[in-house]
N, C-alpha and C positions, 0 to 999 in steps of 0.2 A: 971333288968329293973325297973325304978322308978314307983311309984304309978300313977303319971300323964300319963306317957307313956303307962302303962297298960290300963288305962281307955281309952285313945285315940285309942289304938289298938283294944279294944273291940268295941268302937263306930264305927270304920271303918268297922269292920266285919258286924255290924248291918246295917250300911249305905249301904254297898255293897249288902247285902241280899235284903234290901228294894228296892234298885235301880234295881236289876235284876228282881225282882217280878213286879215292876211297869213299867219298860221300857226295856223288855227282848231283843227287836230288836236293841236297841241303846247302850247297855252297852258293848261297845268295851273295849279293853285293855287300850287304851289312855283315855277313859272316866273314867275308874276306877282309873287310875293313878292320874288324876285330882281330883277325889273324895277323894283319900287318902291325897293329899296335902291340900285340903280345910278342911278335918277333922282334920288333924294334926295341922294346923296353926290356925284355927278359932274355931274348935269344933262344926261345923254345924251338925244338925241332919236331915236326909232325912225324917224319920218317923214323925217328928214334923213339917214338912213343911218349914223348914228353908232354904233349897235349892231345886231347881227343875231342871229336865232335860227337856229342850224344844228345839226342832229342832237341836239336836246334840250338845248342849252346856249347861253348868251349869249356873243357875241364882239364885241370892239370893233373899229372900223375905223380906218384911218389918218386919215380925215377927222374922225372923232370925237375922236381923240387930239389932233390939231392944233387943233381948235376949243377943246377943254378947255385946252390950253396957252395959247391966246390969251386965254381968259376968266380964267385964273389969272395972267396977266402974265408969261409965260415971257420970260426975258431973251434967249435965243437958243439955237440948235442948231448945233453944229459937226460936220461930217461929213467923214470922210476915208476913202479906200480903204486896205486893208491888203495891200500888195503881196506880202509874204512868204507869204501864204496864198491869194493869187489867182493864177489862171492863165487869161488871156484866150483862149489857144489852144483851151481846152476849155470856154469860157464858164463858168468858175467865178470868182465874185467874193465878196470879204469886205469889209465896211465897218464902220467904228467910228463911233458917234454919241455926242456929249456934250451933254446938256441942262442949261442953266443956269436955275435958278429965282431969283426976286427974293430979295434979301437973303442969298444963299448964294454963297460963293466956290467951293465945291466943286461939280463937275458930276456928273451921273448918266450912267454909261457903259452903252452897249448895243452888242452886235455883231450883225451880220446876214450870213448867207451864202446864196448861191443858185447852183445849177448845174442842168443839164438833169435831173438825177436827183431833185431836190427841189422842182421848180416844176410847176405845171400845164402840160399841153400847149398850153393856150390862151395862155400867155405865154412860150413858147419864143422865144428870140431877145431877150428883155428881162431877162435874168438880172441884169445890172448894176443896173437900176432896182429890181428886186425886192429885191436884197441891200441897197440903200440904204434902201428903205422899211422893211424888217425891222429894220435897225439903229435907225432913228429910232423905230419903234414900241416896241422893247424899252427904249430909253433913256427914252422918255416914260412907259412903264408903270412903270418903276422910280421915276422922279421923282415921280409922283403916286400911287404905291401902288395900282396897279390890277392885281389878280390875274387878270383875264381875259386869255386869249390873243387876239391880234389876228387878224382874217380873213386878212391878207396874210402871216401866218406859217404858214398852213396850206398845205403843199405840195400836198395832194390836194384842195383846194377845188373845183376843176373837173376833177379826175381821175376815177378809177372812182367813180361816184356811189352813193348809197344805193339801196335797193330800188325807190324810186319813179322812178329814172332808170336806163336801160340803158346799158351801155358803149357809147360811140360807135363805130359801124361806118363803113367808108369811104363808104357812101351814106346815112349817118345825119345827125343834126343838125349835127355839127361839120364837114360838108362845107363849111360857110361859112368854115372856118379856112384854106382853100387859100391858100398863101403868095403866089399871084400875083393875088389879087382885090382887094388894096388895102385890106382892112379891118384896122383896128388891134386889137391883142389886148384892149385895154380895152373896145371895143365888143362883141366876142364874149363877154367875161367878164360884161358887164352882162346880156346875153341869157341866158347860162347861169345866172346868179344868180337872175334872174326865174323861170326854170323851176323851180329848186330851192325858192325861197322860197314859191311858190304851188303846188307839187306838180303841175306840169303834165306832160303827155306830150311829150317832146322831138320825137318823130316827127310828132305832130300839129301841134306849134308850127312845125316846119320846113315842113310842107305849107301851113299857114296863112300863113306868112311869104312863101313863094313866090307864093301867090295874091294876097296883099296888094300885093307888089312887082311883080306882073305879069310874072314871069319863070318859066322852066321849073323852075329850082331856085334855092335861096337864094344859092348861090355866085356866080350870074350877076348878082345885084342890086347896084346902086350903094350906096356908103356912105350917101348921103343917104336912100335908100329904107329901108335897114336901120335907120338912126337913127329914122326916122319910125315904123317898125313897132315898135321897142322902146318908144317913147314911148306908142304906141297900146296895146300889150300891158300895160304897166305900169298905165296908166289903167284899162283894162278889168278887170284883175285886182283892183284895189283897189275899183272902184265897182260892178262887176257881175260878180262871179266866176261865178255861176250861168250868166249869159248867155254869158260867155266859154267855159265848159266846153261848153255846147251848140254854140257855134260850132265849137270844136275837134273835138267828136265828129262833126260833119258831114264831116270829112275822113278819118274812119276808113274803111279799106278793108274790105269784107265778107270774112269768112273762108270759105275753100273747105270744102265739106262732104265729109268723107271717105266714100268708098263702101265 
């Protein structure tokens, strides 16, 4: 077996182990078969967040695409806004990205658009950056023949979630999204992704976070405290999920008995 094949085989074993730990209920034989193909062909890493399993399918991430481009010697990426289709007054943006591969004079073009109607509530106000990222992702996917949709192209990634997550209420988890608390969308997005990836109860995570930060509610916590909690939660979810679930369940409120 060649050195490269040995490395890819080892990477797949690590990827499979990470996937089983992060998404134990979704890692079917077909999912792992797809993971092997993605590992062999593109060298994506699960632990580095280059691909993610969402709703029973694999999605590539912006970081995964950029690292792949770096590994393949990408010559450069040119990104420009498309003014005729953009309208800053309503936060609508369209970008065009062109990816140049080694030894090719022709570029691979991708367009990305974003407005309040097709982005998650967690990234409202960052539509310009979302549109730029989507354009880059689509151009990179074309350049390297990647049929997977990217996470950043999913407008509903952190919107109305699947059955394991309840729609956010004013006093629910995304109270931490309050615009005057100084938290950046990326930070909130990380926490929401952790909840989805590990199938956690958002209400219990919110209660645990507030207790961890020593505040009455999560929205009152400082950015540094929230960052520390996210790091703690990610480590606990990967290393001791059963212990984490027990901890979260300790925050469950007893239900009233109907007379």
